[in-house]
C-alpha positions in Angstrom: 67.2 96.4 101.4 69.4 94.7 102.9 71.3 95.9 106.2 75.1 96.3 106.0 77.0 95.8 109.4 80.2 97.5 110.0 83.1 96.9 112.7 86.0 98.5 113.3 89.0 96.8 114.7 92.2 95.0 113.7 91.7 91.5 115.3 89.9 89.3 112.7 88.9 86.6 114.9 87.4 88.4 117.4 85.7 90.7 115.0 84.4 88.0 112.7 82.6 86.4 116.0 81.3 89.7 117.2 79.9 90.6 114.0 78.2 87.4 113.0 76.4 87.5 116.1 74.8 90.6 115.0 73.4 89.2 111.7 70.5 87.3 111.3 71.5 84.1 109.5 69.5 81.1 108.5 72.2 78.0 109.3 71.3 74.7 110.3 73.6 72.2 111.5 73.3 69.9 108.8 74.3 72.2 106.0 77.4 71.9 103.9 79.0 75.5 104.3 81.8 76.7 101.4 83.9 79.6 102.4 85.6 81.7 99.6 88.5 83.7 100.7 90.4 85.7 98.2 93.8 84.0 97.6 94.5 85.4 94.3 98.2 84.8 95.1 100.5 83.6 97.5 101.3 86.6 99.4 100.1 87.0 103.2 97.3 89.1 104.2 99.2 91.9 105.7 100.4 92.9 101.6 97.0 93.8 101.3 96.5 91.1 98.4 94.7 88.2 100.2 92.2 87.3 103.0 93.3 87.4 106.4 93.2 83.8 108.0 92.2 85.0 111.3 89.2 86.3 110.1 88.2 83.4 108.3 89.3 81.3 111.9 86.5 83.3 113.4 84.2 82.6 111.0 84.7 79.0 111.3 84.4 79.2 114.9 80.9 80.9 114.6 79.9 78.2 112.1 81.2 75.3 114.5 79.4 76.9 117.5 76.2 76.6 115.7 76.6 72.9 115.1 78.0 72.8 111.4 80.7 70.4 111.0 81.0 70.2 107.2 83.1 73.1 106.2 85.2 73.3 102.9 87.5 76.4 102.1 87.5 76.6 98.3 89.6 78.8 96.2 91.3 78.9 92.9 94.5 81.3 92.7 94.9 83.4 89.7 96.4 82.0 86.1 99.7 81.6 86.7 100.0 80.9 90.5 99.3 77.6 92.2 96.4 77.3 95.2 98.4 74.9 96.9 101.2 77.5 97.6 98.5 80.4 98.2 96.7 78.1 101.1 100.2 77.4 102.8 101.8 80.9 102.3 98.7 82.5 103.4 98.1 80.2 106.6 95.4 78.6 105.5 97.1 75.0 105.7 97.7 75.7 109.4 94.0 76.9 109.8 92.6 73.8 108.1 94.7 71.5 110.8 93.5 73.7 113.6 89.9 73.6 112.8 89.7 70.2 110.9 88.1 71.9 108.1 88.7 70.6 104.3 90.8 73.0 101.7 90.0 72.4 98.2 91.8 73.9 95.1 89.3 74.5 92.7 91.9 74.2 89.7 91.3 70.3 90.0 87.9 70.6 90.2 85.2 69.5 87.4 83.3 72.4 85.9 79.8 72.6 83.8 78.5 75.1 81.4 75.5 77.3 82.6 73.9 80.2 80.6 72.9 83.5 82.0 71.3 86.2 79.6 73.5 85.7 76.1 76.7 84.1 77.9 78.0 80.7 78.3 79.7 80.3 81.6 82.1 77.5 82.9 81.6 77.0 86.7 83.4 74.9 88.8 81.3 72.4 90.5 82.2 72.5 94.4 80.9 76.1 95.0 77.5 75.1 93.4 77.1 71.8 95.9 77.4 73.9 99.0 74.2 74.7 100.9 75.7 78.2 102.1 78.2 80.0 100.0 80.2 82.4 102.5 82.1 85.1 100.2 85.1 86.6 101.9 86.7 89.1 99.7 89.4 91.8 100.4 88.3 95.2 100.2 90.9 96.5 97.3 91.6 98.1 94.5 92.2 96.7 90.9 94.1 97.8 87.9 91.4 96.8 85.3 88.1 96.8 86.9 89.1 99.8 89.6 87.8 97.7 92.9 87.5 93.9 93.3 85.5 92.9 96.3 82.0 90.7 96.5 81.1 90.2 92.7 84.6 89.8 91.3 85.8 87.5 94.2 83.6 84.5 92.8 86.0 84.5 89.6 88.1 82.2 91.7 85.0 79.7 91.1 85.8 79.2 87.4 88.4 77.2 85.5 91.7 79.1 84.4 90.5 78.8 80.8 87.2 80.8 81.7 89.3 83.3 83.7 91.3 84.1 80.5 88.3 84.3 78.3 86.6 86.7 80.9 89.4 89.3 80.0 88.5 88.7 76.4 85.3 89.9 77.3 86.1 93.0 79.2 85.6 91.1 82.7 82.5 93.6 83.6 79.8 91.5 81.8 80.6 88.1 82.6 81.5 88.8 86.1 78.0 90.3 86.6 76.5 87.1 84.9 78.6 84.8 87.0 77.0 86.1 90.3 73.8 85.0 88.4 74.6 81.6 88.2 76.5 81.3 91.4 75.0 83.2 94.6 77.0 84.2 98.0 74.4 84.0 100.9 76.7 85.9 102.9 79.4 88.3 102.3 82.0 89.0 105.0 84.6 91.8 103.8 87.9 91.9 105.0 88.7 95.9 105.0 91.6 95.4 107.8 94.4 95.8 105.2 93.6 96.4 101.6 95.9 97.4 98.5 95.8 100.8 97.6 95.8 100.5 93.4 96.9 97.0 92.7 95.2 93.6 93.6 98.6 92.0 94.0 99.3 93.7 96.8 102.4 96.0 97.7 100.7 99.2 98.4 98.8 98.1 101.8 96.5 101.0 103.5 95.2 99.9 107.0 91.4 100.8 107.3 90.5 98.5 110.1 87.1 97.3 109.3 84.7 94.3 108.6 81.7 94.5 106.7 78.9 92.0 106.6 75.7 91.6 104.3 73.8 89.6 101.9 73.5 91.6 99.0 76.7 91.5 96.9 75.8 94.5 94.7 75.1 96.6 97.7 78.6 95.6 99.3 80.4 96.6 96.3 78.6 99.8 95.8 79.2 100.9 99.4 83.0 99.6 98.9 83.2 101.7 95.5 82.2 104.7 98.0 84.7 103.8 100.7 87.9 103.7 97.9 86.4 106.8 96.2 84.9 105.7 93.0 81.6 106.7 91.6 79.6 103.5 90.8 79.3 104.1 87.5 83.3 103.6 87.0 82.5 100.1 88.0 80.3 98.7 85.0 79.9 94.9 86.6 78.1 96.9 89.7 75.4 98.5 87.5 75.0 95.4 85.0 74.3 93.1 88.4 71.8 95.4 89.5 70.1 95.4 86.2 70.1 91.6 86.3 68.2 92.1 89.5 71.1 90.7 91.9 70.7 93.8 94.1 70.6 97.3 94.9 73.6 99.8 94.2 71.6 102.8 96.5 74.1 102.4 99.2 73.1 105.8 100.5 69.6 104.7 101.3 70.9 101.6 102.9 70.9 101.0 106.5 74.2 100.6 107.8 74.8 99.4 111.3 78.2 100.7 112.9 78.7 98.5 115.8 81.3 100.5 117.2 83.1 104.1 116.7 86.5 103.8 114.6 88.0 106.6 117.0 87.9 104.1 119.9 90.5 102.2 118.7 93.0 104.9 118.4 95.5 103.9 121.0 95.8 100.6 119.2 95.7 102.2 115.7 98.6 104.6 116.2 101.0 101.7 116.7 100.0 100.4 113.2 99.6 103.6 110.9 103.3 104.1 110.4 104.6 100.3 109.9 101.5 99.8 107.9 101.6 102.7 105.6 105.1 102.3 104.2 104.7 101.2 100.5 106.5 103.8 98.1 103.4 105.1 96.8 101.4 105.8 99.9 104.8 107.2 101.5 104.6 109.5 98.5 100.9 110.7 99.0 101.5 110.6 103.2 103.6 114.0 102.3 100.6 115.9 101.8 98.8 114.8 105.2 99.6 116.5 108.6 98.4 113.9 110.8 97.5 113.9 114.5 96.4 110.7 116.1 94.2 109.8 113.5 92.2 106.5 113.2 93.2 104.4 110.5 90.0 104.0 109.1 90.1 107.7 108.5 93.4 107.8 107.3 92.6 105.1 104.8 89.9 106.7 103.3 92.2 110.1 102.8 94.9 108.1 101.2 92.7 106.8 99.0 90.9 110.0 98.3 94.4 111.3 97.4 95.0 108.5 95.0 91.7 108.9 93.0 92.5 112.8 92.8 96.2 112.1 91.7 95.2 109.6 89.1 92.6 111.9 87.4 94.3 115.3 87.9 97.5 115.4 89.9 97.7 116.9 93.4 98.1 120.7 93.8 101.6 121.3 94.9 102.5 122.5 98.7 98.9 121.4 99.6 98.4 120.0 103.0 95.4 118.1 104.8 95.0 117.9 108.2 93.6 114.7 110.1 93.1 113.2 113.4 91.9 114.0 117.0 94.9 115.7 118.1 93.3 118.8 116.0 90.3 118.9 118.0 91.2 122.1 120.0 92.8 123.5 117.3 91.9 126.2 114.5 93.4 125.2 111.1 93.7 127.4 108.3 93.7 124.9 105.5 91.6 121.7 104.8 90.5 119.4 107.8 89.3 115.8 107.1 86.8 114.1 109.5 84.8 115.1 112.4 87.8 116.0 114.7 88.9 118.7 112.2 85.7 120.9 112.8 87.3 124.2 113.1 89.3 124.0 110.3 88.5 127.0 107.4 87.5 124.1 104.6 86.1 120.9 106.6 84.9 117.8 105.1 83.0 116.0 108.1 82.3 112.5 108.7 83.5 109.9 111.2 85.2 108.2 109.2 84.1 110.2 105.6 84.0 108.1 102.6 86.9 108.3 100.3 84.1 109.4 97.7 83.0 112.5 99.6 86.7 113.5 100.5 87.3 113.3 96.5 84.0 115.3 95.5 85.2 118.3 98.1 88.6 118.3 97.9 87.8 118.8 93.9 85.6 121.5 94.6 88.0 123.3 97.1 91.1 122.7 94.8 88.8 124.1 91.6 90.2 120.8 89.7 87.0 120.2 87.9 
């Protein structure tokens, strides 16, 4: 099974350089490398909708240090938005000029029809022409498919007419089969800031992490847990596994944590209040009694509360405690994370995955 690498932090460029040094990569200087971010629309990464250009900058610097000069950034924004506008608004025009890499709008690309199972799928040619494809999705929720990450990010590599058709096919099956035709060689997940409930941004949650792996199925299974979902709630992940594209067994995967989320507390405290500011997130935050919480832990709790609210509604007058400031104190209620170990009801982890929080809170509150 492929290994996953996890690095906590908020500085995308430095994080990319650090984490890629840990991953065994089969690269050569004569390769043509394609980088596929998520620029579905023209919104800056702070919105939780698009890939941080600084994270992409770090990937480019790493590749160039390996002697790779032929680097192209490829994307096609969703139907109704313009990729070239997204390149500009999201900071990619400046990025391309700074590093001498090319931007390619796949809306201008030719395409061919490929067969996977009983589906015929039109795929743009540029992504299939590169020697090495680096998939750089945002770790975020999606209003139709629950999550969007590695597998779904390749939907930006098909023409607009095919994007529309995917929706008539219920998205899940064609997303999985697209990944059988077009494989990611490396996935670098931007989990620094991601949207809570909607792929368009507007409910950003800071989780301050980057994930790297080579198995798109495993990445998405792990991300589903981080966002508080059962894998069975996202059918395309299981379909992709059935197609032999990877494993959903994230609990058995080797996950290499390169640092500890609580080491970042001094920096993160300055960011939580300013970033957790969308209306929906503010409402959920009213249930939280926070003292010096790491963003990764706080973000997991926000995602968990949203999942429970969606399904059951949150109990009135309930509070949960989180953060390093509670380490030496007894808590009569519910504590989240390792630092609240003296709470009457304690959910362990550093940070705990949102899915674990969901399951335990449902049990504690007797919701199921």
